[in-house]
MARNUSE-744470 format. One line per 3 residues: number of its first residue (from 1); for each residue x, y, z of C-alpha. Coordinates in nm, 3 decimals, always signed. Last residue first. Layout:
<selums>
NUM	X:Y:Z | ... $
</selums>
This chain:
<selums>
211	+1.077:-1.133:+3.228 | +0.781:-0.895:+3.199 | +0.671:-0.834:+3.559 $
208	+0.420:-0.542:+3.572 | +0.498:-0.264:+3.821 | +0.428:-0.014:+3.545 $
205	+0.725:+0.222:+3.554 | +0.972:-0.011:+3.722 | +0.870:-0.292:+3.486 $
202	+0.903:-0.055:+3.189 | +1.251:+0.052:+3.296 | +1.368:-0.304:+3.358 $
199	+1.237:-0.420:+3.021 | +1.413:-0.136:+2.844 | +1.738:-0.184:+3.036 $
196	+1.739:-0.558:+2.964 | +1.666:-0.499:+2.595 | +1.931:-0.227:+2.573 $
193	+2.187:-0.462:+2.732 | +2.110:-0.730:+2.471 | +2.124:-0.482:+2.182 $
190	+2.450:-0.333:+2.309 | +2.597:-0.682:+2.336 | +2.503:-0.741:+1.972 $
187	+2.661:-0.409:+1.874 | +2.984:-0.497:+2.054 | +3.001:-0.845:+1.898 $
184	+2.947:-0.710:+1.548 | +3.194:-0.424:+1.604 | +3.466:-0.662:+1.714 $
181	+3.393:-0.892:+1.420 | +3.399:-0.621:+1.152 | +3.338:-0.827:+0.841 $
178	+3.218:-0.546:+0.615 | +2.941:-0.409:+0.834 | +2.655:-0.624:+0.701 $
175	+2.874:-0.936:+0.717 | +2.952:-0.906:+1.087 | +2.607:-0.764:+1.170 $
172	+2.432:-1.075:+1.035 | +2.689:-1.309:+1.188 | +2.643:-1.150:+1.532 $
169	+2.265:-1.168:+1.492 | +2.287:-1.534:+1.398 | +2.485:-1.612:+1.713 $
166	+2.245:-1.419:+1.937 | +1.935:-1.584:+1.788 | +2.096:-1.928:+1.803 $
163	+2.183:-1.882:+2.171 | +1.829:-1.771:+2.254 | +1.673:-2.058:+2.058 $
160	+1.907:-2.306:+2.228 | +1.809:-2.170:+2.570 | +1.441:-2.197:+2.476 $
157	+1.492:-2.559:+2.366 | +1.647:-2.634:+2.704 | +1.348:-2.473:+2.877 $
154	+1.114:-2.667:+2.647 | +1.275:-2.995:+2.748 | +1.291:-2.922:+3.120 $
151	+0.934:-2.800:+3.135 | +0.727:-2.503:+3.030 | +0.387:-2.590:+2.887 $
148	+0.293:-2.841:+2.617 | +0.078:-2.637:+2.376 | +0.175:-2.281:+2.468 $
145	+0.540:-2.387:+2.493 | +0.525:-2.540:+2.144 | +0.354:-2.231:+2.002 $
142	+0.626:-2.009:+2.150 | +0.892:-2.227:+1.987 | +0.710:-2.215:+1.653 $
139	+0.770:-1.834:+1.647 | +1.148:-1.882:+1.615 | +1.166:-1.820:+1.241 $
136	+0.907:-1.540:+1.258 | +1.096:-1.338:+1.520 | +1.421:-1.420:+1.341 $
133	+1.288:-1.257:+1.024 | +1.179:-0.942:+1.206 | +1.517:-0.906:+1.374 $
130	+1.695:-0.958:+1.043 | +1.481:-0.690:+0.883 | +1.573:-0.433:+1.147 $
127	+1.928:-0.562:+1.189 | +2.001:-0.539:+0.816 | +1.852:-0.192:+0.772 $
124	+2.028:-0.058:+1.082 | +2.370:-0.201:+0.993 | +2.344:-0.119:+0.623 $
121	+2.264:+0.245:+0.716 | +2.513:+0.278:+1.005 | +2.813:+0.147:+0.815 $
118	+2.919:+0.464:+0.637 | +2.915:+0.676:+0.955 | +3.051:+0.389:+1.165 $
115	+3.386:+0.543:+1.252 | +3.343:+0.532:+1.628 | +3.298:+0.910:+1.666 $
112	+3.064:+0.928:+1.363 | +2.829:+0.645:+1.460 | +2.792:+0.752:+1.825 $
109	+2.447:+0.911:+1.807 | +2.319:+0.675:+1.538 | +2.440:+0.378:+1.739 $
106	+2.261:+0.496:+2.054 | +1.936:+0.554:+1.862 | +1.962:+0.208:+1.706 $
103	+2.026:+0.052:+2.047 | +1.709:+0.216:+2.184 | +1.474:+0.127:+1.896 $
100	+1.422:-0.247:+1.939 | +1.437:-0.261:+2.320 | +1.208:+0.042:+2.338 $
97	+0.958:-0.127:+2.105 | +0.981:-0.447:+2.309 | +0.927:-0.273:+2.642 $
94	+0.632:-0.068:+2.514 | +0.465:-0.375:+2.364 | +0.504:-0.582:+2.681 $
91	+0.367:-0.296:+2.892 | +0.071:-0.260:+2.655 | +0.014:-0.634:+2.690 $
88	-0.025:-0.599:+3.065 | -0.214:-0.271:+3.073 | -0.456:-0.361:+2.795 $
85	-0.503:-0.716:+2.926 | -0.635:-0.597:+3.262 | -0.456:-0.627:+3.593 $
82	-0.624:-0.944:+3.722 | -0.701:-1.103:+3.385 | -0.358:-1.034:+3.238 $
79	-0.202:-1.161:+3.564 | -0.361:-1.503:+3.517 | -0.059:-1.701:+3.633 $
76	+0.189:-1.499:+3.422 | +0.420:-1.792:+3.344 | +0.225:-2.007:+3.097 $
73	-0.054:-1.778:+2.978 | +0.123:-1.445:+3.034 | +0.453:-1.555:+2.885 $
70	+0.295:-1.743:+2.596 | +0.068:-1.449:+2.511 | +0.365:-1.213:+2.515 $
67	+0.564:-1.450:+2.293 | +0.272:-1.461:+2.050 | +0.278:-1.081:+2.040 $
64	+0.637:-1.105:+1.914 | +0.526:-1.353:+1.647 | +0.248:-1.116:+1.528 $
61	+0.449:-0.790:+1.568 | +0.749:-0.876:+1.349 | +0.604:-0.709:+1.040 $
58	+0.511:-0.404:+1.249 | +0.867:-0.373:+1.381 | +0.996:-0.437:+1.028 $
55	+0.825:-0.108:+0.942 | +1.149:+0.041:+1.070 | +1.313:-0.074:+0.747 $
52	+1.113:+0.187:+0.554 | +1.323:+0.460:+0.712 | +1.647:+0.311:+0.579 $
49	+1.489:+0.208:+0.250 | +1.384:+0.569:+0.187 | +1.742:+0.684:+0.245 $
46	+1.867:+0.407:+0.015 | +2.003:+0.080:+0.151 | +1.718:-0.136:+0.023 $
43	+1.824:-0.491:+0.103 | +1.880:-0.762:-0.159 | +2.233:-0.638:-0.228 $
40	+2.326:-0.703:+0.137 | +2.268:-1.072:+0.076 | +2.578:-1.059:-0.144 $
37	+2.780:-1.088:+0.179 | +2.711:-1.461:+0.203 | +2.792:-1.589:+0.550 $
34	+2.469:-1.777:+0.617 | +2.350:-1.491:+0.838 | +2.406:-1.256:+0.546 $
31	+2.209:-1.488:+0.317 | +1.923:-1.497:+0.568 | +1.928:-1.115:+0.584 $
28	+1.888:-1.096:+0.207 | +1.618:-1.362:+0.202 | +1.422:-1.167:+0.461 $
25	+1.457:-0.847:+0.259 | +1.338:-1.025:-0.056 | +1.042:-1.182:+0.126 $
22	+0.954:-0.841:+0.269 | +0.973:-0.683:-0.075 | +0.747:-0.948:-0.225 $
19	+0.498:-0.897:+0.058 | +0.494:-0.525:-0.021 | +0.676:-0.272:+0.191 $
16	+0.491:-0.013:+0.402 | +0.687:+0.312:+0.400 | +0.621:+0.366:+0.031 $
13	+0.798:+0.698:-0.020 | +0.570:+0.990:-0.108 | +0.590:+1.087:-0.472 $
10	+0.719:+1.440:-0.536 | +0.445:+1.704:-0.536 | +0.238:+1.809:-0.838 $
7	-0.087:+1.666:-0.706 | -0.068:+1.589:-0.335 | +0.086:+1.251:-0.249 $
4	-0.083:+0.921:-0.155 | +0.074:+0.660:+0.067 | +0.147:+0.335:-0.105 $
1	+0.000:+0.000:+0.000 $
</selums>
């Protein structure tokens, strides 16, 4: 769906990618995770593509929301009913959006001092679409936990999913930034710390346990 533009004005960028575009972006990030740098060519690294990549948050929303449902149904012990689903799931949404955006804001602020001025666009575009792809790839895990509950086997599977997500993110950033291993590890750590800070801040603000 393209946004309309007034007559005689330049066309408004399509900030909502088509299904074909999303599939192409996902395939590009999958290639990067597989160690194939040509995956970067499947991403839109233009100025419009940079801003469009933030729509990956919306694309990732269904599997991310599934993780909220799993947490509240399996571990929340009816908290959504007691406190109201709007408050509980709103807290989850706020924490995840902050966790997604905060490391990007930090990187954009420090990009020039750390020599990432030319890397920031491929880094942000790749991590946005890569994050959305991983959310969908690992969605079956949340379905499994919803169906069978949390036990030793599902806990082990969850640990493997977490490790795989971190490892694939490091590989994605490594190839998106021109094989900068130190930078890839540092950015991944930043993302993890930002997620913990975001969840902690929202829990302090709302009093709703999220992790």
